[in-house]
N, C-alpha and C positions, 0 to 999 in steps of 0.2 A: 504493500500500499505508501500511495505517495500522498502526501498532502496536498489540497488545494490551497493556492494563495490567496490571501486577504491582502490584495494590491488597495492600497490608498489612493493611486492617481486617478481612477475614474471618480471616486469622492469629492477628492480636491478639484478637479476640474469642473465638476457640478456646481459645488459651493459656490466656487470662483466665477463662474457663469453667473450665478444669480447675483455676487456680490456686484459684479460689473455693472449690471443692469440696474440696480439700487444706486449704484454710484453716479451713473447717467441720470437718474431722476432726481437726486439731490443735486447735481450740478445744475441741471434744469431749473432748480427753484433758487439758485445763488448759494447753496453750500456746498463748498469743497471738503471732504472728508479727510482728515490727517491723522496719521499714526507717527506716534514719536518714538526713538529707542534710543535707551542709554547703554552703552558700551564702557564696562569698567575694566580696565587692563588691555593687556595686548594679546590676549590667548588666540591663536590663529582660528580655532573651531569656532569660538563666539563669536570672532569677527567675520567668520563664513556665515554662519546663523544670521547675523542682522545683514549682512550683505543681502544673501536669499531673500528675508524679507522686504527690503527694499526694491529688491528687483520685481517681487511679485506685486508690490505697492504700484508700480510705474505700468505694470501690466493692466492694472485693473483700474486706474484713474485716482487712485489713492495718494495724497501726497504725502511723502514721507521726510521725516526731520529727525536728526541723529546729534545727539551728543557725548562727545567721547571724554572718559574719565581716566587719564594715565593712574597706572599703578603706582606711581611715585606720589600721587595725591593722597588725600586725606577723606576720611568719612564727611566732613562738613564739604567738600567740594562735590560728592555724591549726592548730600542733601540740597545742595545749592543747584543742581542739576535737575533734580526732583522738583524743587520750587518754580523753576525755569518752565518746564512744562505744565505745572498745576495752574499758572497764569496766562500761557500763551492759547490763546483764543483760538489759533490755527491749529491747533492739536487736540483733537476729540480725545484720543486714547494713546496711553504707550505703557511702555514695559522698560523694566531693569533687566538687561541679560543676564541670566543665572546660568554657571555660578561666578559671583566674584573674589577677587583675589584675596587673599588673607591679610586683614586688618580693616576690612570694609564689613559694616554688618548689614547683611541685606535685608533682613526682617525690619530693620527700623527705617530704612530707606522705603518700604514699601507701605509701611504702615504711615508715612508722612505723604504718600500720594494722595491725590482726591480720589476718593474711591470712585467717582463717577468716569475717570478717565482711566480705569484699572483696566487695561487691555487683555490682561492674563488672568482675570478674576481671584487674584490673591491677596487683594486687600481684606483685614480680619473682617469687615463689615461684609464683603460680597461671599467669602467662604460662609461667613453666618446665615446669609441669603439662601444659599445652596443647600445647607442643612435645613432650613425651613421652606426650603422649595418655593421661595419667592422669584421672583423675577430680577436678574443681574447678569453679569457675564460669568461664564462658565470658564475653567480651566481649559486650555487650548487641548491639551494631550488627552485629557480624560475624555472631553467632549467629542474629540477625534476618533476616538476609539470606539465609541457609541455608536458614532455615524457609520464606521466600516461593518460593524455590527449587523447594524438596519441595513445598509446596503445590502450585503450577501444574503438578508432574509435567515439571519443565524437566532432563533429564539432560547434566551438563557432563561426564561421564567422557570422558576423552582429548581435552575440547576446549580450545583454547587461551583462557586467561582473561587479562585483562591489567587489573591493579589499579593505576588512577592515586592516588599517596598512600601514603607509607610509615609513616603515624603511629600509635603504639602502640594507638590506640584502635580505629582500624578496619583502615587497610591493610595492616599486620604481621600480625595475628591471623587477618584473614580470608583471605591467602594461605596460612597454614598450616592452615586449616579447609579449604580449597576442594582442597588438592594432598594431603590424607589418603586413605588407601586405604580409602574409604567408600562404600558404595552412592551416598549422594547426592554425592558429591565425585570424587576421582582424577582432577582436570584439571591440565593442564598449565598453570601460573601463573606468568606475568612481573610483577613488580612496578617500574613507573615512577614519574617525580614530575616536577615541575615545572622541575627544574634537569636533565632531559634534552632535548636540542637537536632531537632526531630523534622526539620523542615520538608524533607523527602518523602513523609508521610503523609504532609498535607497534599504537595503536588501530585503525587500520584493517585489519589482519590478524586482528584477535580476534574470537571467536565469540562472546564474552563480555566487556563492557567494564563495569567498577566504578569509580566516580571518587568519590573522597573529600577533595579538596583545598580544600574552602570555598570555593570562588572562582564566584559565579553565570555561568551559560551557559559555563561552561570547556569543556564538550564539545558541538560542534558537528557537524552532519549531515555535512559532509565530512571530520570524524574517524571515521566509524563506516561499518564493512562494511554493504553490504546485506543485511538478514534478522538482524543480530546481535541480541543480548539485551541491553539497556544498563541499567544501576541505578545511580541518584545515592544516595551515601552523604551526600554534604556538602551543607551548605544556608546561607544567611546569610539575614539579615533586611533589608528595605529598607524603613524605615518598618513598617509593620503586614504586607507582604507579604513571603512565603517565598518565597525563590527557591533552588533545586536547582543543584547543579553542572552537570546536563545539561538544556541547552536544549531546551523544550517540541517544538521543531521537529523534534528528533531522531526524533520519531514516525512522520515520514514515510520514515524509511529503515531503522528497526529492527524488529524482528519481535514483541518484547516490551519494555517499557519502564516504569520506576516513574512514579507520576503524580506532579505538582508537590506535591499535598497528600494526606495518606493510603498512602505509600509505604511507606519504610524506618521513618519516625517512629513510629506505632502500634506496631510490631513490637519496637523497641528498648525500649520503656516495659514491654510485656509480657516480654519475657525478664529485664528487670531483677527484676519482682516473682516471677517462676519461680526466678532465684536466691535470692531472699529466702526463700521457701518452703524451700527445700531446705537453706537454712542453718539454718531453723526445725527441720527435720527431723532434721539431724544433732544439736541441741542434744538433741532427744528420745531419742535414743539414746546421747547419752553419761550 
């Protein structure tokens, strides 16, 4: 058995096509949506992610703005960049590219953001809205994973989903989304992490495994139940090669699996731009 691929490319294309139409409508009304990015440090992978976001903005008609905070600067410089975007009326939504270098406090910077301009859905008030199932920006990678499952008509209702990783950008919000009483969710979700000594006992029993730890090939075939659905949410770069958390050999036992390239990544960017357009629409109503 060889797993079918959960490519995120067609989902991203569909979302971005919708985004482009909405941007055209907003521009016809005199509103130009704007996305800001704050890049802290000189990490080449982070710079590449930011560059891709700006390229996609250009393709959809969204204006993009970037502030670079060198690693030689300090936390007050990062907070100043946050203030600039909070006050800039051209910027409807923005993000702080994570991770940030040592010496910077990412959480403090996120808390200083205007929650209405939070493109990643990571501000405490927006995460609170997610818990309460209120309208607000949803963290982009979890939202993208949900869209992938919906696109391929994979029902997880009543199934056991194991999320490996408890980070605020993926693991925790994804667990909330997949456990909600919604048509696309309603699953029994277990969250585990690398500190769990019997972690394999959990993943082997799961109908769906989502790994988000940022460790290449963390999930191997012997950790997966035959026929399970496996999603790699975490990645690392080795030189110019992208390495996902789920080893490619897992395709020999899974029924569905995200590919090494073109899996969750494209949908993450697409959902980011979707959040940006929603923020611009809120401005229209003000």
